[in-house]
N, C-alpha and C positions, 0 to 999 in steps of 0.2 A: 492716424488710427487705422489698424489693420483688422479687418473682419475675416475670420477664417470660415469658409463654407465647408461643412463636413459632408458634402454631397459629391459623389462621383458617378459617372456614367460609364458603362462598358458595352462595347459593340464590336462586331467583326470588322476587320480592316477592309473587307470587301463591301461592306455596307456604307455606301456613300451618301445616304440620305438621313439616317437616324442621328439625332442629337447634334446636328450641325449648328443650331443656334447656340447651344451651350459651349461648343468647341470655339465658335467664332467670338464668344464673349471671354474666352481665355480660361474657362472653367475646366476642371479635370475630366477629360473624356479619354478613356483608355481604349485603344484600338488593338484587338488581338489578331495576330496573324494565325496563331494556332489555337483554335477554340478548346482544345484539350487542356489548355492552361487556365481555363476559367476559374476553377477552384483555387489554384495558387494565387491568382490575381485578386480574388475576393479576400482571401486570407491576408494578403499583403496590404490591401486597402484598410482592412479592419485594424491591422497593426499600426497603420499610419493615422488611426483614429477617425476614419470616415464612418459616420453613423448611418448615412443613407446611401445605398448603392442601387442605381437604376440600371437594369440590364435589359437589352433587347431580347425578345422572345427567342430568337435564333441562338443567342449565347446561353440563355437560361436552360435550353435543352441539354447542354453539356455539363450542367451543375445541379442535378436534382438533389444529391445528398446534402450539399452545403446550404442550399436554399431551404430545404426542410429543417435543417439544424437551426437556422436563424429566423424561420417563419414565426415562431412564438416568442422571440427575443424582444425584450422591452428596450434594449440598448441599440440594436442593429436593425435597420429597416431595409429589406430587399424588395425592390419593386420591379415587376416584370412588365415591360411595355411591348406592344406589337412593333415589329420591324416595319420600316417604311419602304422596303424593297418590293 
Protein backbone atom coordinates (compact mmCIF):
# COMPACT_ATOMS: atom_id res chain seq x y z
CA UNK A 1 0.00 0.00 0.00
CA UNK A 2 1.41 3.38 -1.03
CA UNK A 3 0.42 6.51 0.84
CA UNK A 4 1.15 9.72 -1.02
CA UNK A 5 1.94 12.67 1.20
CA UNK A 6 0.89 15.81 -0.55
CA UNK A 7 3.32 17.94 1.45
CA UNK A 8 6.51 19.54 0.20
CA UNK A 9 9.07 21.77 1.82
CA UNK A 10 11.09 24.52 0.07
CA UNK A 11 14.30 26.02 1.38
CA UNK A 12 17.45 27.70 0.13
CA UNK A 13 20.28 25.34 -0.77
CA UNK A 14 22.46 27.50 1.54
CA UNK A 15 20.19 26.69 4.49
CA UNK A 16 21.74 23.58 6.01
CA UNK A 17 19.46 23.41 9.05
CA UNK A 18 15.81 23.83 8.01
CA UNK A 19 13.66 20.78 7.22
CA UNK A 20 16.49 18.27 7.68
CA UNK A 21 14.25 15.81 9.54
CA UNK A 22 11.86 15.67 6.59
CA UNK A 23 14.71 15.36 4.10
CA UNK A 24 16.27 12.52 6.12
CA UNK A 25 12.92 10.72 6.13
CA UNK A 26 12.94 10.83 2.33
CA UNK A 27 10.13 13.34 2.01
CA UNK A 28 10.08 15.99 -0.73
CA UNK A 29 12.35 18.86 0.32
CA UNK A 30 13.19 21.19 -2.56
CA UNK A 31 16.46 23.09 -2.22
CA UNK A 32 16.65 26.19 -4.38
CA UNK A 33 20.00 27.48 -5.63
CA UNK A 34 18.29 30.54 -7.12
CA UNK A 35 15.59 31.95 -4.85
CA UNK A 36 14.20 33.90 -7.79
CA UNK A 37 12.78 30.52 -8.93
CA UNK A 38 10.49 30.30 -5.89
CA UNK A 39 7.27 31.13 -7.77
CA UNK A 40 8.04 28.64 -10.55
CA UNK A 41 8.82 25.94 -8.00
CA UNK A 42 5.54 26.54 -6.16
CA UNK A 43 3.60 26.41 -9.44
CA UNK A 44 5.32 23.13 -10.36
CA UNK A 45 4.55 21.56 -6.97
CA UNK A 46 0.90 22.56 -7.31
CA UNK A 47 0.84 20.96 -10.78
CA UNK A 48 2.22 17.80 -9.17
CA UNK A 49 -0.77 17.94 -6.78
CA UNK A 50 1.02 18.97 -3.61
CA UNK A 51 -1.66 20.49 -1.38
CA UNK A 52 0.57 21.75 1.44
CA UNK A 53 3.79 23.61 0.78
CA UNK A 54 5.98 24.65 3.70
CA UNK A 55 8.43 27.44 2.90
CA UNK A 56 11.22 28.89 4.99
CA UNK A 57 10.87 32.58 5.76
CA UNK A 58 13.93 33.36 3.64
CA UNK A 59 12.40 31.72 0.55
CA UNK A 60 8.97 33.24 1.20
CA UNK A 61 10.40 36.74 0.84
CA UNK A 62 10.98 35.94 -2.86
CA UNK A 63 7.36 34.91 -3.46
CA UNK A 64 5.00 37.52 -2.07
CA UNK A 65 2.58 37.47 -5.04
CA UNK A 66 1.98 33.72 -5.22
CA UNK A 67 1.70 33.35 -1.45
CA UNK A 68 -0.99 36.06 -1.43
CA UNK A 69 -2.75 34.24 -4.29
CA UNK A 70 -3.00 30.99 -2.35
CA UNK A 71 -3.42 32.52 1.12
CA UNK A 72 -7.21 32.21 0.94
CA UNK A 73 -7.31 29.01 -1.11
CA UNK A 74 -9.13 26.05 0.40
CA UNK A 75 -7.21 23.61 -1.83
CA UNK A 76 -3.61 24.81 -1.38
CA UNK A 77 -1.93 25.55 1.97
CA UNK A 78 1.19 27.70 1.98
CA UNK A 79 2.90 27.68 5.38
CA UNK A 80 5.80 30.00 6.17
CA UNK A 81 8.21 28.94 8.90
CA UNK A 82 11.22 30.70 10.40
CA UNK A 83 14.59 29.67 9.01
CA UNK A 84 16.90 27.90 11.42
CA UNK A 85 20.01 29.70 10.21
